[in-house]
C-alpha positions as CSV (number, residue, x, y, z in Angstrom):
1,M,44.9,-30.4,-35.3
2,N,43.3,-31.8,-31.4
3,Q,42.7,-28.6,-29.5
4,I,43.5,-28.7,-25.4
5,K,41.6,-27.1,-23.8
6,A,42.4,-26.0,-19.7
7,K,40.2,-26.8,-17.9
8,I,38.6,-24.1,-15.7
9,D,37.2,-24.5,-12.1
10,N,33.7,-23.1,-11.9
11,P,32.5,-22.1,-8.6
12,L,29.1,-21.7,-10.0
13,S,28.5,-25.1,-11.9
14,E,24.9,-25.3,-10.0
15,L,23.8,-22.2,-11.7
16,I,25.7,-22.1,-15.2
17,S,27.2,-24.5,-17.5
18,D,31.2,-24.6,-17.9
19,E,30.7,-23.1,-21.2
20,I,29.0,-20.5,-20.2
21,F,31.4,-19.6,-17.0
22,E,33.9,-19.4,-19.4
23,L,33.2,-17.3,-21.5
24,L,31.9,-14.9,-18.8
25,E,35.2,-14.9,-17.4
26,A,37.0,-15.1,-21.2
27,H,34.8,-11.4,-21.5
28,G,35.5,-10.2,-17.7
29,L,32.3,-10.7,-16.9
30,I,32.4,-12.4,-13.9
31,D,33.3,-10.6,-10.5
32,E,35.2,-12.5,-8.1
33,K,34.9,-10.7,-4.7
34,A,30.6,-11.5,-5.5
35,V,31.8,-15.2,-6.4
36,R,33.9,-15.2,-3.5
37,D,30.4,-14.2,-1.4
38,Y,28.4,-16.3,-3.0
39,Q,30.7,-19.6,-2.4
40,I,30.7,-18.0,1.9
41,R,27.3,-18.1,2.2
42,R,27.1,-21.5,0.4
43,K,29.6,-22.8,2.8
44,F,27.8,-21.5,6.1
45,K,24.5,-22.5,4.9
46,S,25.8,-25.6,4.4
47,L,27.6,-26.4,8.0
48,R,24.8,-24.7,9.5
49,A,22.5,-27.1,8.0
50,G,24.4,-29.7,9.5
51,K,24.0,-28.5,13.3
52,V,27.5,-26.0,13.6
53,S,27.2,-22.9,15.5
54,A,27.4,-20.1,13.6
55,G,30.4,-18.9,15.8
56,D,31.9,-22.3,14.6
57,A,30.8,-22.4,11.1
58,I,32.5,-18.4,10.7
59,D,35.7,-19.8,12.3
60,A,35.7,-22.8,10.1
61,I,35.2,-20.0,7.1
62,R,37.7,-17.8,7.9
63,E,40.2,-20.5,7.8
64,E,39.3,-21.3,4.2
65,Y,39.8,-17.2,3.9
66,P,41.8,-16.1,6.5
67,Y,42.7,-12.5,5.0
68,L,39.0,-11.7,5.4
69,Q,38.0,-10.2,8.6
70,F,35.9,-11.9,11.3
71,D,33.0,-8.9,11.0
72,Y,33.0,-8.9,7.0
73,N,32.8,-13.0,7.7
74,Q,29.6,-12.5,10.2
75,K,28.2,-9.9,8.0
76,D,28.7,-12.1,4.9
77,C,27.3,-14.9,6.6
78,L,24.4,-13.4,9.0
79,S,22.5,-11.0,6.7
80,N,19.6,-11.3,5.0
81,K,20.5,-12.3,1.5
82,Q,18.7,-15.5,0.5
83,I,20.7,-17.8,-1.5
84,E,18.4,-19.9,-3.8
85,Y,19.9,-23.2,-4.7
86,T,18.8,-26.9,-4.5
């Protein structure tokens, strides 16, 4: 029998393999808020690297995550948390 497996979107693909992500998610070990915050910081850093002002970068992020407050995005994006990725 052929088994069809649904493809899960791995937002951490540059850090862990799809298989590991699926395993962690299946066991409830993925913190969705932490993953979202990581994606927000990564996008902010990418926009800033493209010479977008901090305010415009936060506005762009707010368009993607309209349910988050401006202050939350600002705190998350401008915090001293360092992201190590390539």
